[in-house]
C-alpha positions in Angstrom: 58.3 105.5 103.6 55.6 103.6 101.8 55.2 99.9 102.7 54.0 97.6 99.9 52.6 94.2 100.2 54.3 91.3 98.4 57.6 93.2 98.3 56.8 95.3 95.2 58.2 98.7 94.4 55.5 101.1 93.3 56.5 104.4 91.8 55.6 106.4 88.7 58.4 108.4 87.2 59.8 109.4 83.9 61.2 106.3 82.1 64.9 105.5 82.4 66.0 102.6 80.2 69.6 101.4 79.8 72.9 102.1 81.3 73.9 105.5 82.7 75.4 107.9 80.2 78.4 110.2 81.0 79.9 109.9 84.5 78.9 106.6 86.3 76.6 107.3 89.2 77.0 105.0 92.2 76.3 104.9 95.9 79.0 105.9 98.3 78.2 103.0 100.6 76.1 99.9 99.9 74.9 97.4 102.5 73.4 94.1 101.3 71.9 91.3 103.4 69.9 88.3 102.3 66.4 88.3 103.9 65.2 84.8 104.9 62.3 85.9 107.0 59.6 84.4 104.7 57.6 87.6 105.5 55.1 88.3 102.6 55.6 92.1 103.0 58.4 94.3 101.8 59.0 98.1 101.6 61.0 100.5 99.6 61.9 104.2 99.8 64.0 106.9 98.3 64.8 109.6 100.8 66.0 113.2 100.1 68.9 112.5 102.5 70.4 110.4 99.7 69.3 107.0 100.9 67.9 104.1 98.9 66.3 101.4 101.0 64.8 98.1 100.1 63.6 95.7 102.8 62.6 92.1 102.0 62.5 92.8 98.2 63.0 90.1 95.6 66.0 90.9 93.4 63.9 90.9 90.3 61.8 93.7 91.7 65.0 95.7 92.2 66.0 95.1 88.6 62.6 96.3 87.5 63.0 99.4 89.6 66.5 100.1 88.2 65.3 100.0 84.6 61.7 101.1 85.2 60.1 98.2 83.4 57.3 95.8 84.0 57.9 92.1 84.8 57.4 91.0 81.2 60.1 93.3 80.0 62.8 91.4 81.9 64.0 88.4 79.8 66.3 85.6 80.9 66.2 86.3 84.7 66.9 83.1 86.6 64.2 81.8 88.9 66.2 82.7 92.0 65.9 86.4 91.3 62.2 86.0 92.2 62.7 83.8 95.3 65.7 85.4 96.8 64.9 88.5 98.9 67.3 91.1 100.1 67.7 94.0 102.4 69.6 96.7 100.6 70.6 100.2 101.8 72.5 102.5 99.4 73.8 105.9 100.6 74.7 108.8 98.5 74.8 112.6 98.6 71.5 114.3 99.5 69.1 114.9 96.6 65.8 116.5 96.1 63.4 117.5 98.9 60.7 114.9 99.2 60.3 111.2 99.5 59.6 109.3 96.3 57.5 106.6 98.0 54.6 108.4 99.6 52.3 107.6 102.5 49.0 106.3 101.3 45.9 104.6 102.6 43.5 102.2 100.9 41.2 105.1 100.1 43.8 107.6 98.9 47.0 107.3 96.9 49.2 110.2 95.7 51.8 109.7 93.0 54.2 112.2 91.5 55.8 111.7 88.2 59.2 112.6 86.8 61.4 113.8 89.7 64.9 114.0 88.4 66.4 112.3 91.4 64.4 109.2 90.6 66.6 108.7 87.5 69.7 109.4 89.6 68.8 106.7 92.0 67.9 104.3 89.2 71.3 104.7 87.7 73.0 104.2 91.1 70.9 101.0 91.6 72.1 99.8 88.1 75.7 100.4 89.2 75.0 98.5 92.4 73.5 95.5 90.5 76.6 95.4 88.2 79.1 95.6 91.1 77.4 93.4 93.7 75.3 91.0 91.6 77.6 91.0 88.5 74.7 91.9 86.3 75.4 92.0 82.6 72.6 92.7 80.1 71.7 93.9 76.7 68.7 95.6 75.2 66.4 94.3 72.5 63.1 95.1 70.8 60.5 92.4 71.4 57.0 92.3 70.1 54.6 92.1 73.0 51.0 92.6 73.8 50.5 96.1 75.0 47.8 98.7 75.3 47.9 101.5 72.7 46.6 104.8 74.0 44.8 106.5 71.1 42.3 109.3 70.4 38.7 107.9 70.4 36.3 108.5 67.6 35.0 112.1 67.9 38.3 113.5 69.2 39.8 114.1 72.6 38.2 116.0 75.4 41.3 117.1 77.2 42.1 120.4 78.8 45.6 121.8 78.6 47.3 122.4 81.9 46.4 125.6 83.6 49.9 126.3 84.8 53.4 124.8 84.7 54.3 122.4 87.4 55.4 118.9 88.4 53.2 116.2 86.9 51.2 114.4 89.6 48.1 112.2 90.0 45.9 111.5 93.0 43.3 108.7 93.3 40.5 108.3 95.8 38.6 105.0 96.1 35.1 105.1 97.6 32.4 102.5 98.3 32.1 99.8 95.7 35.5 100.5 94.4 34.3 103.7 92.8 37.6 105.5 91.9 38.4 109.0 90.9 41.8 110.1 89.6 42.8 113.7 89.3 46.0 114.5 87.4 47.8 117.7 86.7 50.5 118.6 84.2 50.6 115.1 82.7 51.7 114.2 79.2 50.0 111.4 77.4 53.0 109.2 78.2 52.6 110.1 81.9 49.0 109.2 81.7 49.8 105.8 80.2 52.2 105.1 83.0 49.8 106.3 85.6 46.9 104.1 84.4 49.1 101.0 85.1 49.0 101.9 88.8 45.7 103.9 89.2 43.6 101.4 87.3 45.7 98.2 87.6 42.6 96.0 87.5 42.1 97.0 83.9 45.6 97.9 82.7 47.8 94.9 83.2 50.4 95.6 80.6 52.5 98.4 79.2 50.8 101.4 77.7 52.2 102.9 74.5 51.2 106.5 73.7 50.0 106.7 70.1 47.8 109.8 70.5 50.4 112.2 69.0 49.2 114.8 71.5 51.9 117.1 72.7 52.1 119.1 75.9 50.6 118.5 79.3 47.0 118.3 80.6 44.9 118.6 83.7 42.2 115.9 83.8 39.8 113.9 86.0 38.7 110.3 85.4 36.0 108.4 87.3 35.3 104.7 87.0 34.2 101.6 89.0 36.5 98.7 89.9 36.4 95.6 87.8 35.4 93.3 90.7 32.3 95.3 91.6 31.1 96.7 88.3 28.3 94.1 88.0 27.0 94.8 91.5 27.1 98.6 91.6 27.0 99.6 87.9 28.7 102.6 86.5 31.5 102.9 84.0 34.5 100.6 83.5 37.8 102.4 83.3 38.1 102.0 79.5 34.5 103.2 79.0 35.2 106.2 81.3 38.4 107.0 79.5 36.5 107.2 76.2 33.4 109.1 77.5 35.2 111.5 79.8 38.5 112.1 78.0 37.9 111.1 74.4 40.7 108.5 74.6 40.8 104.7 74.2 43.0 101.7 75.0 43.4 99.1 72.2 45.3 95.9 72.6 48.1 95.7 70.1 51.2 93.6 69.5 54.0 96.2 69.2 57.8 96.1 69.4 58.9 97.4 72.8 62.3 97.6 74.5 63.2 94.8 76.9 66.2 94.0 79.2 67.8 90.7 78.4 69.8 89.3 81.4 73.1 87.8 80.1 74.6 87.1 83.5 73.8 87.6 87.2 75.1 86.2 90.5 73.8 86.0 94.0 75.3 88.6 96.3 77.0 87.7 99.5 76.3 89.6 102.7 78.6 92.6 103.1 
């Protein structure tokens, strides 16, 4: 299990947005308890045994996990969804073979993208929110400030993936917050999602892929953290992205899908 400060889920997967299609996916058993510990830390995990676990997590973070969106893409959520924390365990049939939330240290983080059982669990969490918290919502397009991922002047410097495989990224952080990310089998959409976690000091909003580049790529990217760049020198992440990969991030106002909360209630302990 990966413990995360501030009760935040952290996972990079293929995007699932909206209600489940076809047969409704749901947990066999759900246990929900309000958490009034006032502890600043929370944790989350998806286990191959078929268990979803959230400990001391604000409800809004669980909603964000269920629909795989950032905070700004949740519209109309009441304030209590951020202040009310819950312990939630959902049990279902075994899926997959590895944990979704991986062990990591301050120096090394490993993230895998696009496991199919992530989407399965997200749909089950959506069902749990509808059943236990009476969640009702609809989707809209809203113009928001995002980063557009584009090809830089001079063209891209990307290398096609050497072999087929599951997309994944690893990041190491050395002295002076000098970071290096290594990604394999990533699409440009995957890269846009990954940068929001791998380089969160620079990428504080959604990334929309406008490169038009198909397929998957193997790549390396090295940069210096925003808080130490003046002291140690080197490349910022946007500068590294352009110099090393021939890509750029441009701030744009673009229409993106959002979740609008129509109704939600506090759950009682079960």
